[in-house]
C-alpha positions as CSV (number, residue, x, y, z in Angstrom):
1,M,0.0,0.0,0.0
2,V,2.8,2.4,0.9
3,A,4.7,1.5,-2.2
4,R,1.7,2.2,-4.4
5,L,1.2,5.6,-2.7
6,V,4.9,6.6,-3.2
7,V,4.7,5.6,-6.9
8,Q,1.5,7.4,-7.5
9,T,2.6,10.5,-5.6
10,Y,6.2,10.9,-6.7
11,V,7.3,8.5,-9.4
12,Y,4.4,8.8,-11.9
13,P,4.4,12.6,-11.8
14,A,8.2,12.7,-12.2
15,F,7.9,10.6,-15.4
16,Q,5.2,13.0,-16.8
17,M,7.8,15.9,-16.9
18,E,8.5,16.6,-20.6
19,E,12.3,16.2,-20.2
20,K,11.9,12.7,-18.6
21,K,9.3,11.1,-20.8
22,H,12.0,9.4,-22.9
23,L,13.0,7.3,-19.9
24,L,9.8,5.3,-20.3
25,S,9.2,5.4,-24.0
26,D,9.6,1.6,-24.2
27,Q,7.9,0.8,-20.9
28,Y,4.3,-0.3,-20.9
29,A,3.8,-2.2,-17.6
30,F,3.3,-0.6,-14.3
31,R,2.4,2.8,-15.8
32,P,-1.0,4.5,-15.5
33,T,-1.4,4.6,-19.2
34,G,0.4,1.4,-20.1
35,S,-1.1,-1.9,-21.1
36,T,-0.4,-5.1,-23.0
37,T,-2.7,-3.8,-25.7
38,A,-0.6,-0.6,-26.0
39,A,2.6,-2.6,-26.3
40,V,1.2,-4.9,-29.0
41,I,-0.1,-1.9,-31.0
42,T,3.3,-0.3,-30.8
43,I,5.0,-3.5,-32.0
44,M,2.5,-3.9,-34.9
45,Q,3.0,-0.3,-35.9
46,K,6.8,-0.7,-35.9
47,V,6.6,-3.9,-38.0
48,A,4.2,-2.3,-40.5
49,D,6.6,0.7,-40.8
50,L,9.6,-1.6,-41.3
51,L,7.7,-3.7,-44.0
52,V,7.4,-0.6,-46.1
53,S,11.2,-0.7,-46.8
54,N,12.1,-4.3,-45.9
55,K,11.0,-7.6,-47.4
56,Y,10.5,-9.2,-44.0
57,V,10.9,-8.4,-40.3
58,T,12.1,-10.7,-37.6
59,I,10.7,-10.3,-34.0
60,I,12.4,-11.9,-31.0
61,A,10.1,-11.9,-28.0
62,L,11.0,-12.8,-24.4
63,E,8.7,-13.5,-21.6
64,F,9.7,-12.5,-18.1
65,S,8.1,-14.1,-15.0
66,K,8.3,-12.0,-11.9
67,A,10.0,-9.3,-14.0
68,F,10.7,-7.0,-11.2
69,D,12.9,-9.6,-9.6
70,T,15.0,-9.7,-12.8
71,V,15.6,-6.0,-13.1
72,R,19.2,-4.9,-12.8
73,H,18.9,-2.9,-9.7
74,H,21.8,-0.6,-10.5
75,Q,20.2,0.4,-13.8
76,L,16.9,1.0,-12.1
77,A,18.7,3.1,-9.4
78,M,20.4,5.2,-12.2
79,K,17.0,5.9,-13.9
80,L,15.4,6.8,-10.6
81,A,18.2,9.2,-9.8
82,K,17.4,11.1,-12.9
83,L,13.9,11.8,-11.7
84,A,12.8,14.9,-9.8
85,I,11.8,13.0,-6.7
86,P,12.7,14.0,-3.1
87,D,16.0,12.4,-1.8
88,N,14.2,10.6,1.0
89,I,11.8,8.9,-1.5
90,Y,14.7,7.9,-3.7
91,N,16.6,6.5,-0.7
92,W,13.5,4.6,0.4
93,L,13.1,3.1,-3.0
94,I,16.7,2.1,-3.2
95,D,16.6,0.6,0.3
96,N,13.8,-1.6,-0.9
97,L,16.1,-3.0,-3.6
98,L,19.0,-3.8,-1.4
99,D,19.7,-7.4,-0.6
100,R,17.2,-8.7,-3.2
101,K,18.3,-11.8,-5.0
102,H,17.4,-12.9,-8.5
103,A,18.1,-15.7,-10.9
104,T,17.9,-16.0,-14.6
105,K,16.9,-19.3,-16.1
106,F,17.4,-20.2,-19.7
């Protein structure tokens, strides 16, 4: 509950700032305006655009289970550091990432 409140109060508004929108241009999950449908529409549009000048298009798709647990925490921390959020909120978010473990299976 607290995490959702922090995200809605600080993180979402920070991503709405014009100079920060590019940080989430390829992110659809966990956004107020994101959805699987929006992601599929974007992929289909890119494929259609590419087919105008290419004979074929190859798509490689990956499925991530428990995706948050596979996020590279240092990269997430770097993106969060670029947002205009209070230091105490940034530190709280980073503290929640410390000592998390993840595994990648192939």
